[in-house]
N, C-alpha and C positions, 0 to 999 in steps of 0.2 A: 379273595385274591392274596397270593401271596407275599410274604415281605419283599421278594426280587422282584414280584412285576409291579409292587409299590414303587420301590425305590426305579425303577426301569419309566413306569409313566411318569415321577416326578423329573426325574431327567430328562425327558423327552420335553416337558413343559418348559422347562428351565432354559431349552434352546431356543424357545419362541422369542423372538426379538421383541415383540411390544409386549410379552408378562413381564421378559427380562428388564426393559427400560423401564415399565411401571413400577416394578420391585426396588430398584435401583433409585428411583425418584420417589418414594414414600418411608422419608424418613426427614426430622424437619430439621436438621443440617443440611442435607442434602435439598432440599425445597429452597432452603435459604441460599446454597450455592447458585441453584437455576437462575433464581430473581436477581443475585448480585451479576452473574455474567449475561444475563439477557441487558443488561445495561451497558456492560465495560469490561473489555480483555484485562486480566487479571495474572498476576504471577499468586505460584503459593505466598509469598510473606507477605504481600499486600490482602489476601484472603484471610491470613493468620491474623494480622492489624484488625482487620474489618471483624471478624467473629471472636478475635480472643479467645482463641483453641490452641489448642499446640499445633505446630506443625509436622509430625507422624499422625495426627486423628485427620486433619485437614487435608493432606497427599492420601490418606484411605480413601477418604470418601470421595475427592476428584477420580481417584482412579475406578471407583465402582460407576461413577457417571459417564468417563470416558469410554470403559467397557461397553457398555450399554448404549454408546451412541448418543446419547443427551448432549456431551461434551466434547469440545474438540480438544486436543493436546497439542501445542505447535514449540518446536524447540528454536531457540535462538540463541545462537553460543550457547554461553554456560547457563541462561535461564530458560524457563520453560513458560508459555502463557496458555490459559484455557479461558475459552469463551465457547458460550452456546453452539451447538453445531447449528450451522448455516443452512444445510440444506438435507434432503432426504426423509423419508417417514421419522426417525428417531429426531431429528431436527424438530418436524412439526411438532410433534406430539411433547417436546421440550417445550416450545415457546405456546402451547394450549395449556401445559401445566403450568404455566407461569401465569398466563393467563387468567386461570382460575383464582390464583392467591388473590386474596383481600389487600387491597393496596392500601388500605389503612391499619393494618395488623401492627401494632405496637413494637413489633421485635424486625418486621420488615423493614418498617421506618428508621429504627436504629441504625440498621445494615445500610441503608440509602445515607442518612447523615454520614457515616463513616465512608462510605464511597466517595462521598462528597468531599472530604477531607484529603483522601487518596489522590484524586483528582488532580484537586488544588494543588498539590506538593510537586505532582508532574508538570503543572503548569508553570509552578515557580520554580523548579528545576530549569525547565526549557528556557525561561526568559534570562536566569542567571548566564545561561550559556551563549545566548543572545549576545544580553550586555559584554561579555567577554571576548565577543569576538565582532563584534558591532564596528570598530575603529578597520579593521581586517579586512572586515567584508564591503565596507564605504570605499575604502581605497581603491577596490577593484571595480566598483561599481561606476566609480566616477570614469574610468577608464571608457567607458561605452555606453549609447543611450541611455536615457532613464528607464527602470525596470518596469515602470508602469507602462512607458511606450510597447517594451519586448511582449508583456504580457495580455496589453489590449490587440497586437497583431497575432499572439499564440489562439484567442478567443475569437476572432476575425477568420483565421487559416482554418479551426475545426468546427467554426460552426454551432450554431445552437440547441441542433436537433439531440434530442437523446442517447446515451451510449449506453448498451448491457452491461458489458466488462472491459473495463479501465484498468489500466497498467502504467505506473509510475518507474522507469527505471533509473535505478540511482537517485531515491526519492529525498533522498539530504534529510532537511530540515521539515520536507513536507510539504512546502508551499505549492508546488502543482497539486497535488491533492487536495487541498484547501481548494485552489481555484477551478478544479474540474470535478472535483467527484460531487457537488449537487448535479451534473447532469448525467451523472451515472448510476445505474443499478447496483454496479459494485465494483468498488475500486479496490486496488491493491498497491502498494508501495514497496519495492526490493530496493535494499542496499545492502552491502558488505557489512559495512560500521553499525556496530548495536547501539553505539552512543549516539550515534545521527539517529538511528530508528528511537531512542529515547525521546528524544528531542521534538524531533515528529510527532510521537504518539503524545506527549504533552501538548504541543500545539494544536492538535487535532482535537483532544479531548476538550477543549476549551471552545472550537467551534460547534460542537455536540453532533456531528456525522453519526450515523451509526450503520455506514455502510462502508467504511472503510477498514482494511486488514493492513496490516503491515508486516513484512516477512522480512529475515536475513538471507542473505543467497548471493550467488555471485552471478554477475551479470553476465557473465559467458556459460555459464549453467544454471538458467532461470529454474526457479521451482513453483513452474506455469505449465499446465497442460499444453500441449502442442493445439492449434486452432482453437483457441478458447479466447482470445482477445480480440476487442473490435478498435481500439483505439488506445496506442501506445506512445509514452513519451519520454524521451532522452532529451533533458534540459540541462546545458552544460553541462554536459557528461563523458564526449567524447574525450576532449582533449584533455583528459587524466588518462586515459587507457592506453596499455602496450598495444592491443589489437583492435582498433576502429571496428576495421571489416568482421572480423569473427563478432561481435557485441553487435552487430546490425542484422548477422545472418542469426544469429540467438535469437534477436527480438523477431524479424521476421518468422520465425518457428512458430512462435506462438500466435502470430496472427492469424485470425478465421479468416475465412474466404472472403475477399473484401474489405477485409480491417485494414485499417490505417495505422502508420508510424510517424508522426510528428519529430523530426530531429529539431535542436536549436542549439546552437553552437556559433564561436568566433570565425568570422573571414579571414585569410592571414595575417598577421599582425609580426611586429619585430619585438616586441615588448618583453625581453628576456626576464626580466624581473620577475614575470610569471611563471617561468621554470624555474628559477631560481628558489625563489619565496613561498610559491604558493602549488608545487607538484604537479604544473602543467605540463604533460609530457610532449604534448603538440602545440605548436603557436597558429592557431586555427586552421581552416580546412578551405580548400578552395571550391568552388561548385562544380569542378570537372571531377575532383577525387570523392566526394559524396556521391555525386551522380552514378560514377563505376561503381562504388562501394555499394549503394542501393542496388542497382542493377545486377549485380555478383551476388545479393541475398535473394534476387529472384522477383524484386519490389519494382513498380514503375512511378516515378515522378510526376503528381499529379500538380503541384503549385509550388513556387520559390518567392522568398521574399528577403530581401534585404534591408536591415536598419542601419543606415551610416550614421555616424557622429556628428555632433557638429562643431566645428574645428575652435570654435568662438569660446567655447565650454571647455575647452581642454579637453575633450573627451579625444580618443584615438582609435577605438576598435570598432567596427562593425560588426554586427551582429547577423547572421545570417538563419534563415527558417525554411525547412525543406519537408513538405508534407507527400509521405507515398503511400503506394495503396498494392495490396495484394492484388494480383490482377486475375485470381481463378474465377472469381464472380465481378458483373458490375450490375451493382444495387442502385443506389439514387445517383443522378446523375451530380459530378463534382467539374466545378468551373475547366474547362481546359487549362494546361500548363502553362502557367507565365511569369513573368520573371519582373518582380517590382523592387523600387528601389526608393525608400521613404528618410 
């Protein structure tokens, strides 16, 4: 065989995805990276701290793994996050390779210990953020029914059946993901603020969820595929938005046939301090307005609920819940439209 034929044969083999993936994984540092990224989504700086290697070297190894499809790279503002590819043949191969590694290997055990330190630092950062803003959040919570009552009503409205793909729009500190991710096969939280995503990441790390992904994105142009979401949640988000109808239409775009959207927000009120000090653009929404906006988005309301405050406790704001559904298919039955006041 001539040299040209040999080069052509090698080039053909290099194009084979399986061979390329195996070739990319066949190096000690890259095996350590696969083991780490199977446990947690990490930035380059975090990987550098864990492996004790230089940033250029770590970046080069990550680049090879991404190109082979074994690792997924996701941009979030000025940061890039890496994780094991969640799907596809390369993702399955990556998980298989990690499964073949010896769990008690001293090198991998050291990596896991340093990863635990990174996760602890994230949790501590989140805790500091919550502590710094606790007084501000407590003042808002005091204006409406207890958050526990709202979350209980949300769980009742959503029900207990498993959800394949869950989306939290305006994920904030990650509480909705913390609440509903346990019943989802896959959960995604989207928020425009990288700072809030950092808080959510630290909070969710402490829970041990391995089915949650956080993405920085615009609620008007979601980084989510059309027809892919079974349950979307917008919890106390609409009142911050310049164009609530547009956000609801975008949420409807990503719903799968028969998918559901749960909207939670305040009923109309007169608390101007929320506009002046907390950036609320809207002082609540009437049932008629939300019903109209959801209809314009092509969704049918299947359940409504209102949680009125107890004036004896000084609360003033009513919290409203609307559950809407994509009408393209009728899967399992949901109770007929109702309006409840608690």
